[in-house]
C-alpha positions in Angstrom: -108.6 -109.3 85.7 -105.9 -111.9 85.4 -102.1 -111.2 85.4 -100.4 -111.3 82.1 -98.2 -114.3 81.4 -94.4 -113.8 81.9 -92.5 -113.5 78.6 -90.8 -116.8 79.3 -94.2 -118.5 79.4 -95.1 -116.8 76.1 -91.9 -118.0 74.5 -92.5 -121.6 75.7 -96.0 -121.4 74.2 -94.7 -120.2 70.8 -92.0 -123.0 70.4 -94.4 -125.8 69.3 -95.7 -123.4 66.6 -92.2 -122.9 65.2 -92.1 -126.5 64.0 -95.5 -126.1 62.3 -94.4 -122.8 60.7 -91.1 -124.2 59.5 -92.2 -127.6 58.3 -95.7 -127.1 57.1 -96.4 -123.3 56.5 -93.2 -122.0 55.0 -93.1 -124.4 52.0 -96.6 -123.3 51.1 -96.2 -119.5 51.3 -95.7 -118.9 47.6 -98.7 -121.0 46.7 -100.8 -119.3 49.3 -99.9 -115.9 47.8 -99.8 -116.7 44.1 -102.4 -119.5 43.8 -104.8 -118.5 46.6 -104.3 -121.8 48.4 -106.1 -122.0 51.7 -103.9 -123.9 54.1 -106.5 -125.9 56.0 -104.1 -128.6 57.1 -101.8 -125.9 58.5 -104.7 -124.2 60.3 -105.5 -127.5 62.0 -101.9 -128.1 62.8 -101.6 -124.7 64.4 -104.6 -125.5 66.5 -103.1 -128.8 67.6 -100.0 -126.8 68.6 -102.1 -124.5 70.8 -102.3 -121.4 68.7 -106.0 -120.8 69.4 -106.3 -122.0 73.0 -104.4 -119.3 74.9 -107.4 -117.1 75.5 -109.7 -120.1 76.3 -110.1 -120.3 80.0 -111.1 -124.0 80.0 -109.2 -126.9 81.6 -105.5 -126.5 81.2 -105.8 -123.2 79.3 -104.3 -119.8 80.2 -107.2 -117.5 79.3 -104.8 -114.8 78.3 -104.9 -112.7 75.1 -101.2 -111.8 75.1 -99.8 -115.3 74.3 -102.4 -115.5 71.5 -101.2 -112.3 70.0 -97.5 -113.5 70.2 -98.5 -116.8 68.5 -100.2 -114.9 65.8 -97.2 -112.6 65.3 -95.0 -115.7 65.0 -97.2 -116.9 62.1 -97.4 -113.5 60.6 -93.6 -113.1 60.4 -93.8 -115.8 57.8 -97.2 -115.3 56.2 -99.7 -112.6 57.0 -102.5 -114.4 55.0 -102.3 -117.3 57.4 -101.9 -115.0 60.4 -105.1 -113.3 59.4 -106.8 -116.7 59.3 -105.4 -117.3 62.8 -107.0 -114.1 63.9 -110.3 -115.1 62.4 -110.1 -118.4 64.4 -109.1 -116.6 67.6 -112.0 -114.2 67.2 -114.4 -117.2 66.9 -112.9 -118.6 70.1 -113.3 -115.2 71.8 -117.0 -115.1 70.9 -117.6 -118.5 72.3 -115.5 -117.8 75.4 -117.7 -114.8 76.2 -121.2 -115.9 75.3 -123.7 -116.4 78.2 -125.2 -119.3 76.2 -123.4 -122.0 78.2 -124.8 -124.9 76.1 -123.5 -123.3 72.9 -120.1 -122.6 74.5 -119.8 -126.2 75.7 -120.8 -127.6 72.3 -118.3 -125.7 70.3 -115.6 -123.9 72.3 -113.1 -126.7 72.8 -113.4 -127.7 69.1 -112.7 -124.1 68.0 -109.8 -123.7 70.4 -108.2 -126.9 69.3 -108.7 -126.2 65.5 -111.0 -129.2 65.1 -113.7 -126.7 64.1 -112.5 -123.9 61.9 -114.4 -120.6 61.3 -114.5 -116.9 60.9 -115.7 -113.7 62.5 -118.5 -112.3 60.3 -118.4 -109.0 62.2 -117.0 -106.7 59.4 -120.4 -105.5 58.4 -121.9 -105.3 61.9 -118.9 -103.3 63.2 -119.2 -100.9 60.3 -123.0 -100.7 60.8 -122.6 -99.9 64.5 -120.2 -97.1 63.6 -122.7 -95.7 61.0 -120.6 -96.5 58.0 -123.0 -98.9 56.3 -126.4 -100.6 56.9 -126.7 -103.9 58.7 -126.7 -106.6 56.1 -128.8 -109.3 57.7 -132.4 -109.2 58.9 -134.2 -111.8 60.9 -137.8 -112.6 61.4 -138.9 -114.3 64.7 -140.4 -117.8 64.2 -141.0 -120.6 66.6 -137.7 -121.8 68.1 -135.5 -119.1 66.5 -135.3 -116.7 63.5 -135.5 -116.8 59.7 -132.5 -114.7 58.5 -131.9 -113.3 55.1 -129.2 -111.0 53.6 -125.7 -111.0 52.2 -122.4 -110.5 54.0 -119.8 -109.0 51.6 -116.8 -110.6 53.1 -116.2 -113.4 55.7 -112.8 -115.0 55.9 -111.4 -118.3 57.1 -114.7 -119.8 55.9 -115.4 -122.9 53.9 -118.4 -125.2 53.8 -118.8 -126.7 57.2 -117.0 -123.8 58.9 -118.9 -121.7 61.5 -118.8 -117.9 62.0 -120.4 -115.4 64.3 -122.5 -112.5 62.9 -125.2 -110.0 63.8 -128.7 -109.6 62.3 -131.5 -107.1 63.0 -135.0 -108.1 63.9 -137.9 -107.2 61.7 -140.4 -104.9 63.5 -137.8 -104.2 66.3 -135.5 -101.6 64.7 -133.2 -101.2 67.7 -132.7 -104.9 68.4 -129.7 -106.8 67.3 -129.0 -110.6 67.7 -125.5 -112.2 67.5 -125.6 -115.8 66.4 -123.4 -118.6 65.1 -124.0 -119.7 61.5 -122.6 -122.6 59.5 -121.5 -122.2 55.9 -123.0 -124.6 53.4 -125.8 -125.5 55.8 -129.5 -124.5 56.0 -129.6 -121.7 53.5 -126.1 -120.3 54.1 -124.0 -120.5 51.0 -120.6 -119.1 49.8 -119.8 -117.1 46.6 -116.4 -115.8 45.5 -117.1 -112.5 43.7 -113.9 -110.7 44.1 -110.1 -111.2 43.9 -107.6 -109.3 46.0 -104.0 -108.2 45.5 -103.0 -110.3 48.6 -104.6 -112.5 51.2 -106.2 -114.7 48.4 -105.3 -117.7 50.5 -107.6 -116.6 53.4 -110.7 -118.4 52.2 -112.6 -115.1 51.9 -116.1 -115.3 50.5 -119.4 -113.4 50.2 -121.9 -115.2 52.4 -125.5 -115.5 51.0 -128.1 -116.1 53.7 -131.5 -117.1 52.2 -134.3 -117.6 54.7 -131.8 -119.5 56.9 -133.3 -120.9 60.1 -131.1 -119.8 63.1 -132.3 -121.7 66.2 -132.2 -120.2 69.7 -129.6 -122.8 70.6 -127.1 -121.0 68.2 -127.6 -117.5 69.6 -124.4 -116.0 71.1 -126.3 -113.1 72.5 -129.9 -111.8 72.2 -128.6 -108.3 72.8 -125.7 -107.7 70.5 -125.6 -104.0 71.4 -124.5 -105.1 74.9 -122.4 -108.1 73.8 -120.2 -106.4 71.3 -118.8 -103.8 73.7 -117.8 -106.8 75.9 -115.9 -108.5 73.1 -114.7 -105.6 70.9 -111.5 -104.9 72.9 -110.3 -108.4 72.5 -111.5 -108.5 68.9 -109.4 -105.5 68.0 -106.5 -106.2 70.3 -106.0 -109.7 68.9 -105.4 -108.1 65.4 -102.2 -106.6 66.7 -100.5 -110.0 66.2 -100.9 -109.6 62.4 -99.2 -106.1 62.4 -96.4 -107.1 64.8 -95.8 -110.2 62.6 -95.7 -108.1 59.4 -93.1 -105.8 61.0 -91.0 -108.5 62.4 -91.0 -110.3 59.0 -90.0 -107.2 57.2 -87.1 -106.6 59.7 -85.9 -110.2 59.2 -85.9 -109.9 55.4 -83.8 -106.7 55.8 -81.3 -108.5 58.0 -81.1 -111.4 55.6 -80.2 -109.1 52.8 -76.6 -108.4 53.8 -75.6 -106.5 50.6 -78.7 -104.3 50.6 -78.4 -103.7 54.4 -74.9 -102.3 53.9 -76.0 -99.9 51.2 -79.2 -99.0 53.0 -77.5 -98.1 56.3 -78.6 -94.4 56.0 -82.3 -95.0 55.3 -84.5 -93.7 58.1 -85.9 -97.0 59.3 -83.8 -100.2 59.7 -84.4 -103.5 61.2 -83.2 -102.7 64.7 -85.5 -99.6 64.9 -88.4 -101.8 63.7 -87.8 -104.4 66.3 -87.5 -101.7 69.0 -90.9 -100.3 68.0 -92.3 -103.8 68.0 -91.1 -104.3 71.6 -92.6 -101.0 72.8 -95.9 -101.8 71.2 -95.9 -105.3 72.7 -95.6 -103.8 76.2 -98.6 -101.6 75.5 -100.5 -104.6 74.1 -99.6 -106.6 77.2 -101.1 -103.9 79.4 -104.2 -103.8 77.4 -104.6 -107.6 77.5 -105.0 -107.5 81.3 -108.5 -106.0 81.0 -109.9 -107.1 77.6 -113.6 -107.4 78.8 -113.9 -103.8 80.1 -116.6 -102.0 78.2 -115.9 -98.3 78.9 -115.2 -96.2 75.8 -112.0 -94.6 77.1 -110.4 -98.0 77.4 -111.6 -99.0 73.9 -110.2 -95.8 72.4 -106.8 -96.6 74.0 -106.9 -100.0 72.2 -107.7 -98.3 69.0 -104.7 -95.9 69.4 -102.4 -98.9 69.9 -104.0 -100.8 66.9 -103.5 -97.7 64.8 -99.8 -97.5 65.8 -99.4 -101.2 64.9 -100.9 -100.5 61.4 -98.5 -97.6 60.8 -95.5 -99.7 61.9 -96.5 -102.6 59.5 -96.8 -100.2 56.6 -93.5 -98.4 57.4 -91.6 -101.6 58.0 -92.9 -103.2 54.7 -91.9 -100.0 52.8 -88.5 -100.0 54.5 -87.9 -103.5 53.3 -88.8 -102.6 49.7 -86.6 -99.5 49.8 -83.7 -101.5 51.0 -84.1 -104.2 48.4 -84.7 -101.7 45.6 -85.4 -103.2 42.2 -85.0 -106.7 43.6 -87.9 -106.0 45.9 -90.0 -104.7 43.0 -89.8 -108.0 41.1 -93.0 -110.1 40.8 -92.7 -113.0 43.2 -90.2 -111.4 45.5 -90.7 -111.9 49.2 -90.6 -108.2 50.1 -93.2 -107.4 47.4 -95.5 -109.9 49.0 -94.9 -108.5 52.4 -95.6 -105.0 51.1 -99.0 -106.1 49.7 -99.8 -108.0 52.9 -99.0 -105.0 55.1 -101.6 -102.9 53.3 -104.2 -105.4 54.5 -103.3 -104.8 58.1 -104.3 -101.2 57.6 -107.7 -101.9 55.9 -109.1 -104.9 57.8 -112.0 -103.9 60.0 -111.5 -101.7 62.0 -109.4 -100.1 59.3 -107.2 -97.0 59.7 -110.1 -95.0 58.2 -112.5 -96.5 60.7 -110.2 -96.1 63.7 -109.3 -92.4 62.9 -113.1 -91.6 62.6 -113.8 -93.2 65.9 -110.9 -91.4 67.6 -112.2 -88.1 66.1 -115.5 -88.7 67.9 -113.7 -88.8 71.2 
């Protein structure tokens, strides 16, 4: 268990990102939201600025989730769609960081942590399947040197042709066995299809992934026992998402402060920017404590993570609504910043594990 980075170190790590956010991301936010632009150049620039390397324990890296969460929040205060892509990239790094396949880790981890190799998570369906919400989408047949895999993943994000993503497939004839592997979009029977359009996050490069008799070599196996591997990575997987929600709340608070006329008239509303920031700070302290033991596998620790993640979701929703209420009709106009933030905040609550998923897990105890 490593000590969490001091806040001064976290602030130093975020500064290079500020330039990328101000100079490269902010001018594209409207296009990302309204045109569904995927900001691939921004994603690579964020990687070059160190956004994805904080939880990589390689040479010169900190190996700490907390700075990664703060960096994601910094992006999210401007654009949750891009912050979601940052989370997808961080999750990919997290898988590679934790795999026992050292050759696979050495082949791809540095490239993923630097943003030279972009990719997604592919665990939405497997996580839901493990919770009993839906069947596992992919099935593999053992063949010489690996598996032949077939199926369809409804949604994978931060994924374009050439990008890689981690996912899980079952093994034919072995109903209890699950394999987690790294697949590459646009390669060897793995193709992308866009069959849905969303009210927000259209710029997140989200596609259905069609897997047709794709050969997955043993060299690309993250774990041949996903049932044991996922408990090892799930705390970090969920905890990293906190950066999106904290960013959404911070961004809403900033928009309220920047609206001087509306702020004066909204002084008696129940949630203002100072209260939002205070709740962000309190949640960040909880997140920082969780980040000190992200690889613990006991259920009690995971439930604590879920409670914090749930509180982050509620804060994102409440903060976005507070901003709309303060702006009134101006915030209800198509193209307004606060209407975008309101739509984006809804996503924080439905991304896997969603509020519905989390509350069901907490009810199990």
